[in-house]
C-alpha positions in Angstrom: 68.8 13.0 53.9 67.2 10.6 50.9 66.3 7.9 53.4 62.8 7.7 55.3 64.5 7.6 58.7 63.8 10.5 61.1 66.1 13.2 61.4 67.6 15.9 64.0 69.3 18.6 63.1 72.0 21.4 65.1 72.7 24.1 62.7 73.8 28.0 63.2 71.4 30.3 62.1 71.3 31.2 58.2 73.2 27.8 57.7 70.6 26.1 55.5 67.7 24.7 57.8 64.9 25.5 55.6 66.9 23.9 53.0 66.8 20.1 54.8 63.2 20.8 54.9 63.2 21.4 50.9 65.1 17.8 50.4 63.0 16.3 52.2 59.7 17.2 50.6 61.4 16.2 47.5 62.7 13.2 48.6 59.8 12.2 50.1 58.4 12.8 46.8 60.8 10.9 44.8 60.2 8.3 46.8 56.4 8.0 46.5 54.8 7.0 43.0 52.8 9.9 41.1 48.8 8.7 40.2 47.3 9.7 36.9 46.5 13.4 37.9 50.2 13.7 38.5 49.6 13.9 42.7 52.5 12.3 44.2 51.4 8.7 46.3 52.3 6.7 49.1 50.4 3.5 49.7 47.8 4.3 48.2 47.1 7.9 49.6 48.2 11.0 48.4 50.6 12.4 50.9 51.2 15.5 52.8 53.7 17.3 54.3 52.7 19.5 58.0 55.0 21.7 58.9 54.8 22.7 62.8 57.0 25.8 63.9 56.5 28.0 67.5 55.1 31.2 65.7 52.3 32.4 63.3 55.2 34.8 61.6 57.6 31.3 60.6 54.5 29.7 59.2 53.3 32.8 57.3 57.5 32.9 56.0 57.1 29.5 54.9 53.9 29.8 52.9 54.6 32.5 50.9 58.5 31.0 50.4 57.1 27.1 49.6 53.2 28.7 47.7 55.7 29.5 45.0 58.5 27.0 45.0 56.7 23.8 45.0 53.4 24.8 42.9 54.9 24.3 40.2 55.7 20.9 41.2 51.5 20.7 41.4 51.6 21.2 45.7 49.6 23.5 47.5 50.1 25.1 50.7 47.9 25.8 53.1 48.3 27.7 56.7 46.7 26.4 59.8 47.1 29.1 62.3 45.1 30.8 64.7 44.9 33.6 62.3 43.7 31.7 59.5 39.9 30.8 58.5 40.8 27.6 58.4 39.3 25.4 61.6 38.0 21.3 59.7 39.3 19.1 57.8 37.6 18.9 55.3 39.4 22.0 54.2 42.7 20.4 54.4 41.4 17.8 52.0 43.2 20.3 48.8 46.3 20.7 50.8 49.7 18.9 50.5 51.7 21.0 52.6 50.0 22.4 55.7 52.1 24.8 58.1 50.9 25.2 61.4 51.4 26.0 64.9 51.5 22.9 67.8 48.4 25.1 69.7 46.5 24.5 66.3 47.3 20.8 65.3 46.8 19.8 68.6 43.5 21.1 68.6 42.9 19.5 64.9 44.5 15.7 65.7 41.7 15.7 69.0 39.4 15.0 66.5 42.0 12.6 64.3 39.9 8.9 64.6 37.3 10.8 63.2 39.3 11.9 60.0 41.6 9.2 59.7 41.2 9.3 55.7 43.4 12.2 56.2 45.4 12.2 59.0 47.2 8.7 57.0 48.4 10.7 54.1 50.8 12.9 56.5 54.1 11.5 55.7 56.2 13.9 56.7 56.3 15.8 59.2 59.0 18.6 60.2 59.7 20.5 63.2 60.8 23.9 63.1 63.0 25.2 66.5 62.9 22.5 68.0 63.8 23.6 71.3 60.4 24.8 72.1 60.2 21.6 74.2 62.0 23.6 76.8 59.1 26.3 77.1 57.6 26.4 80.0 54.2 27.2 78.5 54.7 26.2 75.2 56.7 23.2 75.0 54.0 20.6 76.5 51.9 20.9 73.9 55.0 20.4 70.9 56.0 17.2 73.1 51.8 16.4 73.1 51.7 17.0 69.1 54.6 14.3 68.2 53.8 12.0 70.8 50.8 11.5 69.6 51.7 11.8 65.8 53.7 8.6 67.0 51.0 6.8 68.4 48.6 7.9 65.0 51.4 6.3 62.9 51.4 3.2 65.0 47.6 2.9 65.8 47.3 3.0 61.3 49.6 -0.2 61.1 49.9 0.7 58.0 52.2 -1.4 54.9 53.6 2.1 53.5 56.8 3.9 54.8 55.1 5.5 57.5 55.7 8.8 59.0 59.4 10.3 58.9 59.8 13.5 61.3 62.9 15.8 60.3 63.1 18.4 63.1 65.8 21.6 63.2 66.7 24.0 65.9 70.0 26.4 65.8 71.7 25.3 69.3 70.3 22.2 71.2 73.2 20.1 72.7 71.4 16.9 73.3 70.0 15.7 69.8 70.8 12.4 70.5 67.7 12.6 73.3 65.3 14.1 70.6 66.4 11.5 68.0 65.7 9.2 70.3 62.6 10.3 71.2 61.9 10.9 67.8 62.8 7.3 66.0 62.2 3.8 66.9 63.4 0.7 68.0 63.1 -0.6 64.2 64.5 2.3 62.4 66.4 4.9 64.6 67.0 8.4 64.2 69.7 10.0 62.5 70.9 13.1 64.2 73.6 16.1 63.3 75.2 18.5 64.9 76.4 21.4 62.6 79.0 24.0 64.6 79.8 27.6 64.0 82.3 26.6 61.3 79.0 26.1 58.9 77.7 29.8 59.8 78.0 32.3 56.3 78.1 35.0 58.5 80.7 34.3 61.5 78.9 35.7 64.5 80.5 37.1 67.5 78.6 36.5 70.8 78.6 38.5 73.7 77.0 38.8 77.2 77.5 41.2 79.7 76.7 40.8 83.4 75.1 44.2 84.9 73.9 45.2 88.0 69.2 44.2 87.4 66.8 46.8 85.6 63.8 46.4 84.1 63.7 47.9 80.6 61.2 46.3 77.9 58.4 48.4 77.7 57.3 50.2 74.8 58.0 53.2 76.8 61.2 52.2 77.8 61.5 51.9 73.7 60.7 55.6 72.7 62.9 56.6 75.2 65.7 54.8 74.4 65.1 56.1 70.8 64.8 59.1 71.9 68.2 59.5 73.9 70.0 58.0 71.1 68.0 60.8 68.2 70.2 63.4 70.5 72.9 61.9 71.1 74.1 60.7 67.4 73.3 61.2 64.0 72.9 58.0 61.9 72.3 60.1 58.3 75.5 59.4 56.0 74.3 61.8 53.4 71.8 64.3 51.4 70.5 61.6 49.5 69.5 59.2 52.6 68.4 62.3 54.4 65.8 62.9 51.5 65.2 59.1 51.8 64.3 58.9 55.2 62.3 62.5 55.0 59.7 61.1 52.4 59.6 58.1 54.8 58.7 60.2 57.5 56.4 62.8 55.7 53.8 59.2 55.5 54.5 58.4 59.1 51.3 58.9 61.6 53.0 59.0 65.0 54.7 62.0 65.4 57.2 61.1 68.1 58.4 58.3 65.2 58.1 60.9 62.3 61.0 63.0 64.3 63.2 60.0 64.9 63.0 59.1 61.8 64.7 61.8 60.0 67.6 61.3 62.2 68.0 58.0 61.1 66.5 56.1 63.9 63.3 54.6 64.2 61.8 52.3 67.1 59.0 49.1 66.6 56.5 48.0 69.7 53.1 46.4 69.3 51.2 49.7 70.4 52.1 51.7 67.0 49.9 51.7 64.3 49.9 48.7 61.8 50.7 51.1 58.7 53.5 52.6 60.7 55.1 49.3 62.1 55.0 48.1 58.5 56.6 51.1 57.0 59.4 50.8 59.8 59.6 46.9 58.8 60.3 48.3 55.4 62.8 50.4 55.7 65.0 49.2 58.0 65.1 45.9 55.8 65.8 48.3 52.9 69.0 49.5 55.4 68.0 53.2 54.6 67.0 53.2 59.1 70.9 52.0 60.5 68.7 52.1 64.2 66.2 50.2 65.4 65.0 50.1 69.0 62.1 47.2 69.2 60.8 45.1 71.7 60.5 41.6 71.3 57.6 41.8 69.2 59.6 42.4 66.4 62.4 39.6 66.6 60.0 37.3 67.7 58.0 38.0 64.4 59.4 39.6 61.2 62.7 38.3 60.1 64.6 41.8 59.7 68.7 40.8 59.9 70.9 43.1 61.5 74.6 43.4 61.7 74.6 44.3 65.2 72.0 43.1 67.5 71.8 44.2 71.3 69.1 42.5 74.0 69.5 45.1 76.8 67.5 43.4 79.5 66.5 39.5 79.4 63.3 40.4 81.5 60.1 41.9 80.1 57.3 42.4 82.2 54.4 39.6 81.8 51.4 39.7 84.5 52.2 42.3 86.6 56.0 40.6 87.3 59.0 40.5 85.5 60.0 37.1 83.9 63.3 36.0 82.1 63.0 35.1 78.3 62.6 32.0 77.5 65.8 30.1 75.8 63.4 30.3 72.4 63.2 33.9 72.5 66.3 34.8 73.3 67.7 32.1 70.3 65.3 34.0 68.0 66.4 37.6 69.2 70.0 36.7 68.7 69.8 35.3 65.7 68.7 38.5 63.7 72.8 39.6 63.6 74.0 38.5 60.2 73.1 39.8 56.9 74.5 37.2 53.9 74.0 39.6 51.6 76.2 42.7 52.8 78.1 41.2 55.8 81.2 38.6 56.8 80.6 39.2 60.0 78.1 40.0 62.8 77.5 40.7 66.4 74.9 39.8 69.0 75.1 41.4 72.7 73.4 39.9 75.8 73.1 42.5 78.5 71.8 40.7 81.5 71.7 40.7 85.5 75.1 39.7 86.9 73.6 36.4 88.7 71.9 35.0 85.1 75.3 35.7 82.8 76.4 32.4 82.8 72.8 30.7 82.1 72.7 33.4 79.2 76.5 32.1 77.9 75.9 28.5 77.9 72.1 29.7 75.6 74.0 31.2 72.9 76.7 28.6 73.1 74.4 25.7 73.4 75.1 23.7 75.8 71.9 24.9 77.4 70.6 21.0 77.4 66.7 21.0 76.0 64.5 19.7 79.0 61.0 18.2 78.6 57.8 20.3 80.5 55.4 17.8 79.7 54.8 16.7 83.4 53.5 20.6 84.1 50.8 19.7 81.4 50.4 16.4 82.3 47.0 16.2 83.2 45.1 17.8 79.9 47.7 15.4 78.0 46.5 12.3 79.9 42.6 13.6 79.2 42.8 14.3 75.9 44.6 10.7 75.4 42.1 8.9 77.4 39.6 10.5 75.1 41.1 9.3 71.5 41.1 6.0 73.1 45.0 5.9 72.8 45.3 5.3 76.6 42.8 2.9 77.9 44.2 1.4 81.1 46.7 2.7 83.6 49.6 0.4 81.8 49.1 2.0 78.8 49.1 5.4 80.3 52.6 4.4 81.7 53.1 3.1 78.2 52.5 6.5 76.9 54.9 8.5 79.0 57.5 6.3 78.6 57.1 6.8 74.6 57.6 10.7 75.9 60.7 13.2 75.5 60.0 13.5 79.0 60.7 9.9 79.9 64.1 10.0 78.3 65.2 13.5 79.9 63.7 12.0 83.2 66.5 8.6 83.4 69.3 11.5 82.1 68.8 13.9 84.7 66.1 13.3 87.1 67.6 15.9 89.1 66.2 18.3 86.8 62.1 17.0 87.9 61.6 17.4 91.8 65.2 16.5 92.5 64.6 12.8 92.3 67.6 10.5 91.6 67.5 7.8 88.9 66.4 4.9 91.0 63.1 7.3 92.4 62.4 8.0 88.7 60.2 5.2 87.5 58.2 4.9 91.2 57.9 9.2 90.7 56.1 8.6 87.1 54.0 5.8 88.1 53.0 8.3 91.2 52.6 11.1 88.8 50.4 9.1 86.0 47.9 7.7 88.4 47.9 11.1 90.8 46.5 12.3 87.4 44.3 9.7 86.6 42.9 10.3 90.1 42.3 14.0 89.7 40.1 13.8 86.5 38.5 11.0 88.3 37.3 13.3 91.3 36.2 15.9 89.1 34.3 13.5 86.8 36.1 14.0 83.5 36.6 10.3 83.5 35.6 6.6 85.1 38.1 3.9 86.1 36.4 0.1 86.4 37.1 -2.2 88.6 39.6 -3.6 85.8 41.3 -0.8 85.7 40.2 0.5 82.7 39.9 4.5 81.9 36.1 5.3 80.7 36.0 9.0 79.2 33.0 10.8 80.2 31.3 14.0 78.4 33.3 16.5 80.6 36.4 15.3 79.7 35.1 15.0 76.0 34.4 18.4 76.3 37.6 19.6 77.7 39.7 17.8 75.2 37.4 18.7 72.8 37.8 22.5 73.6 41.5 22.3 74.4 40.7 23.7 77.9 42.7 23.4 81.0 41.4 21.1 83.9 41.8 24.5 86.5 39.3 25.8 83.9 37.2 22.5 84.1 37.4 23.1 87.9 36.1 26.6 88.7 33.4 25.9 86.0 33.1 22.4 87.9 32.5 24.8 91.5 29.3 26.8 89.7 26.4 27.1 92.1 23.9 27.3 89.2 22.5 30.1 90.6 25.2 32.2 89.2 24.0 35.9 87.1 25.3 37.3 83.4 27.6 39.3 85.4 29.2 36.5 87.6 29.6 34.4 84.2 31.2 37.4 82.3 33.9 37.7 85.5 34.2 33.3 85.3 35.0 34.0 81.8 37.4 36.7 82.2 39.0 34.4 84.8 40.2 31.4 82.9 43.6 30.0 82.3 43.3 30.1 78.6 43.9 34.3 78.9 47.4 33.8 80.7 49.2 35.0 77.7 47.0 38.3 78.0 49.5 40.9 79.7 48.2 43.7 81.8 50.5 46.9 80.3 51.5 49.6 82.6 51.1 52.5 79.8 47.0 50.8 78.8 45.7 51.0 82.5 44.2 54.8 82.4 42.8 53.4 79.0 41.3 50.8 80.3 40.0 52.4 83.6 38.3 55.1 81.3 36.8 52.4 79.4 35.7 50.7 82.7 34.0 53.6 84.3 34.1 57.5 83.4 31.5 59.7 85.5 31.4 62.2 82.6 30.6 59.8 79.7 28.6 56.8 78.2 31.3 53.5 78.6 30.4 50.0 79.5 26.6 50.6 78.7 24.3 48.8 76.0 20.7 49.6 75.2 18.4 48.2 77.1 15.3 48.9 74.6 13.6 50.8 71.9 10.5 52.6 71.8 9.0 55.3 69.7 13.1 56.5 69.2 13.9 57.1 72.9 16.8 55.1 74.0 17.4 53.8 78.1 20.6 53.2 78.7 22.2 52.2 81.7 26.1 50.5 82.9 26.5 47.1 82.5 28.6 45.6 84.9 31.3 48.0 85.5 33.8 46.3 88.0 34.8 48.4 91.1 38.0 49.6 91.8 40.6 49.8 89.5 42.0 47.5 86.6 44.8 45.9 88.2 44.8 42.3 86.9 44.4 40.3 83.7 41.0 39.3 85.1 39.9 42.7 85.1 41.4 43.5 81.5 39.9 40.6 79.8 36.1 41.3 81.7 37.1 45.3 80.6 37.7 44.7 77.1 35.1 41.8 76.3 32.2 44.4 77.7 33.5 46.6 76.0 33.4 45.0 72.4 30.3 43.8 73.1 29.3 47.4 74.6 30.7 48.1 70.9 33.0 50.9 72.5 35.4 52.1 69.9 39.0 51.0 71.0 41.4 52.8 69.2 45.0 51.6 70.9 46.3 49.4 68.6 47.7 46.5 70.8 44.3 46.9 73.0 42.9 45.8 69.6 45.1 42.9 68.6 44.4 41.7 72.8 40.5 41.7 71.6 41.1 39.5 68.4 43.0 37.2 70.7 40.7 37.3 73.8 37.6 36.9 71.7 39.1 33.5 69.5 39.5 31.6 73.0 36.5 33.2 74.7 33.9 32.1 72.0 35.3 28.3 72.6 35.5 28.4 76.3 32.1 30.2 76.8 30.7 27.2 74.3 32.1 24.4 76.2 30.7 26.4 79.6 27.5 26.0 78.0 27.5 22.1 76.8 28.9 21.3 80.6 25.7 23.1 82.2 23.4 21.5 79.7 24.7 18.5 81.3 23.5 19.5 85.0 20.1 20.5 85.9 20.8 24.4 87.0 18.6 26.1 84.1 19.2 30.0 85.3 23.3 29.6 84.7 22.8 27.4 81.7 20.3 30.7 80.2 22.9 33.2 81.1 25.5 31.3 79.6 24.3 30.5 76.7 23.6 33.9 76.5 26.9 35.6 77.0 28.0 32.5 74.4 26.0 34.4 71.8 26.8 37.9 72.7 30.7 37.1 72.6 30.1 35.0 69.4 28.5 37.9 68.4 30.8 40.3 69.8 27.4 42.3 70.7 25.0 42.5 73.9 21.9 40.6 73.6 19.6 43.8 73.2 22.5 46.5 71.6 21.1 48.8 68.9 23.8 47.9 66.8 22.8 44.7 65.4 23.1 45.7 62.0 27.4 45.3 62.7 26.5 41.6 62.3 26.1 42.0 58.4 28.5 41.9 55.9 30.5 45.2 55.1 28.7 47.4 58.1 31.5 47.8 60.6 31.0 49.8 63.6 31.0 53.5 61.8 28.1 52.6 59.9 26.0 50.6 62.7 26.4 53.8 65.1 24.9 55.9 61.8 22.0 53.5 61.1 21.7 53.4 64.9 21.1 57.2 65.4 18.9 57.2 62.9 16.4 55.0 64.6 17.2 51.4 62.8 18.2 49.6 66.1 16.1 46.0 64.8 16.8 44.3 61.8 12.6 44.3 60.9 13.1 48.3 61.3 15.9 48.1 58.9 14.3 45.6 56.2 11.1 47.7 56.4 13.0 50.9 55.3 13.6 51.6 51.3 16.9 50.8 50.5 17.8 54.2 49.1 16.7 55.7 52.6 19.1 53.0 54.1 21.6 54.1 51.6 21.1 57.8 52.7 21.8 57.2 56.1 25.0 55.7 56.0 26.4 57.6 52.9 26.7 54.6 50.2 25.6 54.4 46.5 22.7 51.9 45.2 22.7 48.8 45.5 23.9 48.6 49.2 20.6 49.2 50.6 19.3 46.5 48.3 22.4 43.9 49.7 21.2 44.6 53.3 17.8 43.5 52.5 19.0 40.6 50.8 21.1 39.8 54.0 18.6 40.3 56.0 16.4 37.9 54.4 18.6 35.6 54.8 18.6 35.5 58.6 17.6 32.6 60.3 
C-alpha cells in the first residue's frame, strides 16, 4: 500500500475498499515533500488525486465524505461530473482531489496537451467499480481514459515517481489481467483477491430461475407495493404507526401516502423530488420496512437493507427489454447488509431460467471482465490521433497493444468475433486499418505516402465535442438545403441521446405536447405588434410518439416553446437532452462552417442559439434568460406585453415589480441585467 506500485483489489462490498483509496492518498502525502504553504509536492508540482467512479451519486458521496476527512490536511475536493458547473482546467487548479466520471474525464483530457501543467500533477488515479470495463456502452470510455493517462505519463517523461493507479471492485476474478494492464514492464502492478470471509456482514446470495416476465417499470413498482400493502402489515406498534403517519402527511403523492401508513413505500424517477427524498430518509432511518423500487434507487443512493430482491433482471430500454449489466446487478445486490444492524444479509435475484447460470457466475465472482473497446474503437482512435499520441499506423497498433482489449484478446480470443489465438494479431491489424480507412473516407484524418496520420479539422471537432462517428457521418451527409425543422430532426436523431429512454407511461403526455386540437402546444410567437400576438404550430410531428428520436424532438421543441413540463422524469430527461444538445449543435455549426452551404449553416446557427437559450429565436418569453426570472415570471411579463428586452428597459422598475408581484429593488436589478446584455 505504501509503495508507488499500481494496485488492483477485489474485495466484497463493505469490507473497506474506500479505506484502501484513503490509505493510498495518505501514502502519496507521506511520500511527497511539502512546500512552504503546506501543500504536498512531487517533482516540483503540487500533487493531485483523481477519483473516477461510474455514477455521479458515488462521486457525490465520496465528495461529501472526503471534504470532511481531508480538509484538516489542507486538501480541497472538487466534484467534476455532468451535474457540476466546472468545465475547464483553470477551475481545477486549486483542487487537490478531483472526483469525476469516465465520460467527464474523457472530455477534459482530450485537451491535455494544452494543459500539461495540470495533468502532470496527477500522481494518484483511483478507479472505483473497475468492473465497468465489462459494460458494452461505457466500458470503452473507462478503458480509453485510463490508457490515455498511461500515455500522458510516458509522454511527460518526468523524473518523479510518476502516476500510480489503484483500482477496486467487488467481484472481478481476473484481477491479474487488470493488474497487467495498469502496471508496466519496469514496475508491475500488484493484485489482491479477498474472499467473502472479509465481508463484515455475511451475505447469502440466491439466484432463482423462472419463466420470463417483464417487471421493471414505474407502474409495476407501484402495483407491487399496492399488492403487498393489501396482503401484509409492516407496522410494528403504535409509536411506529405515528412516525409513519407524520411522514405520510407531508408526502405530496396521494397513492404513496396511503402506502406509507402501512409501512410500505415505493421509489422511482417519476416521483416528485420532495417525495423521493422523504422516502429515502425514512428508509435509511429504519422506519420504512419495505421499499419497492426501480433500479434508479439501487444505482444512485446508498441505502443498505437486510434483504434485497431483484425481481427481474430485464428492464425496458428503447422499446425492448434488455438485461441489466454486470455493474448494475452488483450495485443492486451490494445494497444487502447493514453493518450497524445485521450480522447476515440476503440478496435474491429472480431471472429467466436460461439466464440463471449467467447471474450465478456474476454474483459468485466467476464472470471474467472483458473489454468493450473494440465496439467503440474508431472514436477513441480519432481522439488519440488528434492528441498526436498516434502519428502512424504502427504507433496505432502499439497503442491498441497497451489497452486492456489486447490483453483479453490474447487470453480469450473466442469472445471477440470467435477468433483463435493465432488470428488475434492479424485481426487486430485489420480492425485498426479498417477504422483508420473509415476516418479517412469521411475526411476526419489524412494518411500521407509515408503512412503518417494527420488530423483534419472535422476530426478535431469530433474529438473536441466528443461526438460518435455515426453522428459525424450523419452531419457529413447533409445536402446543405436543410430547413430549421429538418435541423431539429437531425439533432434529435443523434446517437448522443441513446441513453434517453421512451417509457410506456409517458407517451400520452408526449403526444399531447406534440399535437392537441384543443390547446396551443408546440407553438411560438411569430411577432409582436400593438399587443396582438400571432402564433402558429412549429414543427409538430406526424403520427404518435413511438421512438427515442421523436421524444427528444418533442422535448426540445416543448422546452424552447416554454411549455410547462410537470412530469419529474421528463424534466430530468430535458436536462440530460439539453446538456448534450448544446455541444452537438455547436459542433454541427462548426462543421458546416467548413462548407459553402449558407442555408444549412444559417439554420444550424439559429438552432444552436435557441438550444443554448432554451428559447425559440423570437419567443415572447425572452426575459426568462435573466437571472432570477423563470418560466412563471417570464409568462407574467409576456402576458402584460413585455415581450422584448427593449420594452422591459423602457418600463419603470416599479411597474415591472407590480407585474411580477415582487418588491423593490427587483425591477432595478432587471434593468441592470438588461444594460449588461451585449
